[in-house]
Z-matrix of the N, CA and C atoms (Angstrom, degrees):
N
C 1 1.406
C 2 1.509 1 111.49
N 3 1.317 2 116.95 1 -41.46
C 4 1.493 3 121.66 2 178.62
C 5 1.491 4 108.22 3 -58.71
N 6 1.335 5 117.28 4 -41.95
C 7 1.470 6 120.45 5 -179.96
C 8 1.531 7 112.37 6 -61.47
N 9 1.338 8 115.95 7 -39.77
C 10 1.444 9 121.84 8 176.65
C 11 1.517 10 111.01 9 -60.72
N 12 1.345 11 116.19 10 -46.91
C 13 1.442 12 119.67 11 -179.50
C 14 1.498 13 113.91 12 -66.39
N 15 1.332 14 115.56 13 -37.90
C 16 1.457 15 118.32 14 175.47
C 17 1.523 16 111.98 15 -67.72
N 18 1.303 17 117.10 16 -36.23
C 19 1.490 18 120.17 17 177.17
C 20 1.519 19 112.48 18 -63.65
N 21 1.336 20 115.60 19 -25.66
C 22 1.466 21 120.67 20 179.52
C 23 1.505 22 113.71 21 -107.82
N 24 1.336 23 115.92 22 18.43
C 25 1.448 24 122.46 23 -172.91
C 26 1.523 25 112.96 24 -62.43
N 27 1.325 26 119.18 25 -33.56
C 28 1.487 27 121.04 26 177.96
C 29 1.529 28 110.41 27 -63.34
N 30 1.308 29 115.39 28 -46.61
C 31 1.498 30 119.69 29 179.44
C 32 1.503 31 111.78 30 -67.07
N 33 1.343 32 117.80 31 -37.44
C 34 1.419 33 121.24 32 176.17
C 35 1.507 34 111.98 33 -64.07
N 36 1.311 35 116.17 34 -45.87
C 37 1.486 36 122.56 35 176.33
C 38 1.536 37 111.47 36 -57.48
N 39 1.312 38 117.17 37 -44.73
C 40 1.464 39 121.94 38 178.34
C 41 1.515 40 111.41 39 -60.21
N 42 1.324 41 116.44 40 -44.78
C 43 1.478 42 121.40 41 176.67
C 44 1.561 43 110.30 42 -61.21
N 45 1.302 44 116.25 43 -43.03
C 46 1.460 45 120.33 44 179.53
C 47 1.503 46 111.23 45 -60.60
N 48 1.336 47 116.00 46 -45.82
C 49 1.460 48 120.05 47 179.44
C 50 1.519 49 111.04 48 -62.97
N 51 1.290 50 117.29 49 -43.42
C 52 1.467 51 120.71 50 -178.60
C 53 1.541 52 112.06 51 -62.26
N 54 1.338 53 116.40 52 -32.56
C 55 1.464 54 117.59 53 -174.64
C 56 1.528 55 115.54 54 -108.63
N 57 1.310 56 115.12 55 18.15
C 58 1.461 57 118.98 56 172.91
C 59 1.500 58 116.76 57 71.51
N 60 1.330 59 116.91 58 37.46
C 61 1.461 60 120.82 59 -178.98
C 62 1.538 61 109.12 60 -85.25
N 63 1.306 62 115.36 61 132.70
C 64 1.460 63 121.84 62 174.85
C 65 1.544 64 108.63 63 -87.43
N 66 1.330 65 118.42 64 -39.00
C 67 1.473 66 123.04 65 -178.93
C 68 1.512 67 108.73 66 -155.53
N 69 1.346 68 115.20 67 144.89
C 70 1.449 69 123.42 68 177.06
C 71 1.528 70 108.11 69 -135.90
N 72 1.339 71 116.70 70 125.30
C 73 1.442 72 121.62 71 178.76
C 74 1.523 73 110.02 72 -122.32
N 75 1.313 74 116.95 73 151.67
C 76 1.461 75 121.83 74 167.99
C 77 1.527 76 105.23 75 -99.90
N 78 1.339 77 116.23 76 145.01
C 79 1.446 78 121.43 77 177.44
C 80 1.525 79 110.06 78 -145.31
N 81 1.322 80 115.02 79 177.26
C 82 1.453 81 119.22 80 178.42
C 83 1.523 82 112.70 81 76.97
N 84 1.305 83 114.97 82 -153.90
C 85 1.473 84 121.37 83 -175.68
C 86 1.504 85 111.28 84 -60.06
N 87 1.308 86 120.54 85 -34.98
C 88 1.442 87 122.64 86 -179.99
C 89 1.545 88 109.86 87 -65.39
N 90 1.288 89 118.62 88 -36.31
C 91 1.463 90 120.08 89 178.75
C 92 1.514 91 112.28 90 -76.62
N 93 1.325 92 115.12 91 -33.10
C 94 1.478 93 120.06 92 179.08
C 95 1.511 94 113.39 93 -79.25
N 96 1.310 95 117.07 94 -19.03
C 97 1.458 96 119.56 95 -176.25
C 98 1.485 97 114.38 96 83.47
N 99 1.320 98 116.73 97 20.14
C 100 1.464 99 122.06 98 -177.62
C 101 1.541 100 113.27 99 -69.87
N 102 1.315 101 117.71 100 -20.83
C 103 1.450 102 120.52 101 -175.86
C 104 1.511 103 113.85 102 -71.64
N 105 1.305 104 118.92 103 -26.58
C 106 1.440 105 119.64 104 -171.72
C 107 1.523 106 108.83 105 66.02
N 108 1.298 107 119.08 106 -138.36
C 109 1.454 108 120.69 107 179.70
C 110 1.519 109 112.23 108 -90.30
N 111 1.320 110 118.13 109 -4.88
C 112 1.463 111 122.40 110 -177.74
C 113 1.507 112 111.15 111 -103.95
N 114 1.312 113 118.44 112 66.95
C 115 1.458 114 122.23 113 -179.89
C 116 1.554 115 109.74 114 -68.44
N 117 1.324 116 116.64 115 132.55
C 118 1.468 117 120.73 116 178.49
C 119 1.501 118 112.23 117 -103.50
N 120 1.331 119 117.72 118 -39.09
C 121 1.451 120 122.59 119 179.63
C 122 1.516 121 109.39 120 -159.32
N 123 1.354 122 114.55 121 172.59
C 124 1.453 123 120.24 122 -179.30
C 125 1.518 124 107.55 123 -129.15
N 126 1.312 125 116.48 124 128.92
C 127 1.482 126 122.83 125 177.18
C 128 1.534 127 107.95 126 -97.33
N 129 1.339 128 115.73 127 122.05
C 130 1.489 129 119.93 128 -177.48
C 131 1.519 130 108.40 129 -126.54
N 132 1.330 131 115.52 130 140.52
C 133 1.418 132 123.82 131 177.76
C 134 1.540 133 107.95 132 -110.97
N 135 1.320 134 115.69 133 127.88
C 136 1.495 135 121.11 134 -174.23
C 137 1.524 136 111.72 135 -122.31
N 138 1.311 137 113.65 136 140.69
C 139 1.455 138 122.27 137 170.98
C 140 1.518 139 107.02 138 -122.93
N 141 1.299 140 118.43 139 124.49
C 142 1.449 141 122.95 140 -179.64
C 143 1.514 142 110.25 141 -96.65
N 144 1.329 143 116.17 142 153.91
C 145 1.472 144 120.10 143 169.52
C 146 1.540 145 107.12 144 -65.38
N 147 1.337 146 118.77 145 155.77
C 148 1.477 147 118.27 146 178.47
C 149 1.519 148 112.23 147 -58.69
N 150 1.356 149 115.19 148 134.29
C 151 1.444 150 119.94 149 179.42
C 152 1.546 151 106.92 150 -157.74
N 153 1.343 152 116.88 151 160.38
C 154 1.469 153 118.96 152 176.81
C 155 1.528 154 111.04 153 -64.41
N 156 1.364 155 115.91 154 150.99
C 157 1.470 156 121.74 155 -175.29
C 158 1.559 157 114.19 156 -51.32
N 159 1.347 158 116.28 157 -41.01
C 160 1.471 159 116.76 158 -179.23
C 161 1.498 160 111.96 159 -66.55
N 162 1.303 161 117.08 160 -37.44
C 163 1.507 162 120.98 161 176.41
C 164 1.511 163 109.40 162 -68.08
N 165 1.343 164 116.58 163 -37.82
C 166 1.488 165 119.78 164 -179.16
C 167 1.516 166 109.76 165 -62.92
N 168 1.292 167 119.59 166 -42.23
C 169 1.472 168 122.80 167 178.11
C 170 1.544 169 110.68 168 -59.01
N 171 1.310 170 114.19 169 -47.03
C 172 1.472 171 119.30 170 -179.98
C 173 1.531 172 109.65 171 -64.00
N 174 1.326 173 117.38 172 -43.37
C 175 1.450 174 121.48 173 179.51
C 176 1.527 175 111.90 174 -61.98
N 177 1.333 176 115.50 175 -44.13
C 178 1.479 177 120.28 176 178.74
C 179 1.512 178 112.81 177 -58.34
N 180 1.355 179 115.57 178 -54.89
C 181 1.433 180 118.26 179 -176.43
C 182 1.505 181 112.89 180 -71.02
N 183 1.325 182 117.92 181 -33.12
C 184 1.455 183 120.24 182 173.71
C 185 1.538 184 112.67 183 -62.19
N 186 1.321 185 114.77 184 -44.59
C 187 1.484 186 119.79 185 177.61
C 188 1.528 187 110.96 186 -63.70
N 189 1.306 188 116.39 187 -43.55
C 190 1.467 189 119.89 188 -178.79
C 191 1.554 190 110.25 189 -61.72
N 192 1.289 191 117.95 190 -43.64
C 193 1.485 192 120.89 191 177.75
C 194 1.511 193 110.09 192 -61.02
N 195 1.347 194 116.10 193 -47.79
C 196 1.472 195 119.77 194 -177.11
C 197 1.518 196 111.37 195 -64.36
N 198 1.337 197 117.75 196 -42.83
C 199 1.462 198 120.11 197 -179.41
C 200 1.561 199 112.58 198 -64.89
N 201 1.310 200 115.67 199 -37.71
C 202 1.479 201 119.86 200 175.15
C 203 1.517 202 112.33 201 -60.68
N 204 1.321 203 115.12 202 -39.34
C 205 1.454 204 121.08 203 176.59
C 206 1.496 205 112.51 204 -67.84
N 207 1.319 206 116.34 205 -46.18
C 208 1.444 207 121.82 206 -176.01
C 209 1.572 208 110.19 207 -66.52
N 210 1.331 209 116.43 208 -47.27
C 211 1.435 210 121.61 209 -174.96
C 212 1.522 211 114.06 210 -80.94
N 213 1.343 212 113.64 211 -24.03
C 214 1.475 213 120.59 212 178.72
C 215 1.525 214 112.42 213 61.12
N 216 1.318 215 115.69 214 34.61
C 217 1.440 216 123.02 215 175.11
C 218 1.537 217 107.60 216 -145.57
N 219 1.303 218 117.78 217 162.08
C 220 1.480 219 118.45 218 173.00
C 221 1.518 220 111.38 219 -61.72
N 222 1.304 221 117.61 220 139.04
C 223 1.457 222 122.90 221 -177.55
C 224 1.518 223 108.20 222 -122.51
N 225 1.337 224 115.58 223 129.18
C 226 1.451 225 122.67 224 171.17
C 227 1.558 226 105.24 225 -101.51
N 228 1.339 227 116.11 226 110.65
C 229 1.456 228 121.74 227 -177.26
C 230 1.526 229 108.60 228 -105.54
N 231 1.328 230 115.90 229 113.52
C 232 1.461 231 123.01 230 -178.53
C 233 1.505 232 109.33 231 -108.81
N 234 1.302 233 114.82 232 129.26
C 235 1.516 234 119.30 233 176.42
C 236 1.521 235 108.51 234 -81.98
N 237 1.313 236 114.37 235 130.65
C 238 1.447 237 122.43 236 -176.32
C 239 1.553 238 112.04 237 -54.88
N 240 1.307 239 116.70 238 -42.09
C 241 1.477 240 121.09 239 179.00
C 242 1.510 241 114.58 240 -67.62
N 243 1.305 242 118.52 241 -15.19
C 244 1.449 243 121.47 242 -177.38
C 245 1.518 244 113.85 243 -85.79
N 246 1.333 245 116.26 244 -9.82
C 247 1.468 246 119.99 245 -177.02
C 248 1.523 247 108.06 246 -86.85
N 249 1.309 248 115.23 247 110.11
C 250 1.489 249 122.20 248 -177.74
C 251 1.498 250 112.16 249 -101.54
N 252 1.330 251 116.65 250 -31.33
C 253 1.462 252 121.54 251 -177.28
C 254 1.542 253 109.68 252 -74.53
N 255 1.333 254 115.74 253 123.56
C 256 1.458 255 120.51 254 -177.44
C 257 1.522 256 112.40 255 -67.77
N 258 1.290 257 118.55 256 -29.07
C 259 1.483 258 122.33 257 179.26
C 260 1.543 259 109.12 258 -71.68
N 261 1.307 260 115.77 259 -41.73
C 262 1.457 261 120.64 260 177.70
C 263 1.515 262 109.98 261 -64.34
N 264 1.329 263 115.85 262 -46.94
C 265 1.482 264 120.98 263 178.37
C 266 1.514 265 111.62 264 -57.80
N 267 1.331 266 116.66 265 -43.81
C 268 1.494 267 120.99 266 179.35
C 269 1.519 268 109.96 267 -62.64
N 270 1.344 269 116.26 268 -41.95
C 271 1.439 270 118.67 269 -179.57
C 272 1.570 271 111.79 270 -64.30
N 273 1.321 272 114.32 271 -42.41
C 274 1.473 273 117.78 272 178.50
C 275 1.539 274 110.84 273 -66.28
N 276 1.304 275 117.09 274 -42.86
C 277 1.481 276 120.77 275 -178.69
C 278 1.543 277 111.55 276 -64.43
N 279 1.317 278 117.51 277 -29.11
C 280 1.424 279 120.82 278 -179.26
C 281 1.526 280 111.79 279 -64.63
N 282 1.389 281 116.97 280 -36.28
C 283 1.435 282 121.36 281 -174.27
C 284 1.547 283 115.09 282 -102.90
N 285 1.296 284 116.79 283 -17.53
C 286 1.463 285 117.65 284 -167.60
C 287 1.515 286 115.64 285 -63.16
N 288 1.338 287 114.03 286 143.38
C 289 1.450 288 122.73 287 177.29
C 290 1.514 289 107.63 288 -131.78
N 291 1.335 290 114.77 289 133.57
C 292 1.423 291 120.16 290 -176.67
C 293 1.536 292 112.37 291 -72.19
N 294 1.325 293 116.64 292 134.42
C 295 1.451 294 122.75 293 175.81
C 296 1.536 295 110.50 294 -107.46
N 297 1.329 296 116.01 295 -32.61
C 298 1.478 297 120.07 296 -175.50
C 299 1.537 298 107.13 297 -153.92
N 300 1.369 299 113.60 298 142.08
C 301 1.458 300 120.13 299 169.73
C 302 1.511 301 105.98 300 -143.77
N 303 1.352 302 115.74 301 137.14
C 304 1.432 303 121.42 302 179.86
C 305 1.511 304 111.41 303 -75.12
């Protein structure tokens, strides 16, 4: 999975720039390589540059649509600021690998 994401890194970076992404990471089984050759979905963690809430909603859904098209798999896009549970955050932080940083 990591190889697939790196192969499409230019398109991913372009999508991130278009939608105001400060940082994008892959986490979970896709980051660990648990999928093998049978990838089912990709878990991504996103941090956006500061923007008004209405622009943030458009940026989030626009990025999600573009990433699904680029990766050609289901994408679970989680906003970094939305993670409140410390155990979930620790689990994500353990596996996460950066794909893009502004």
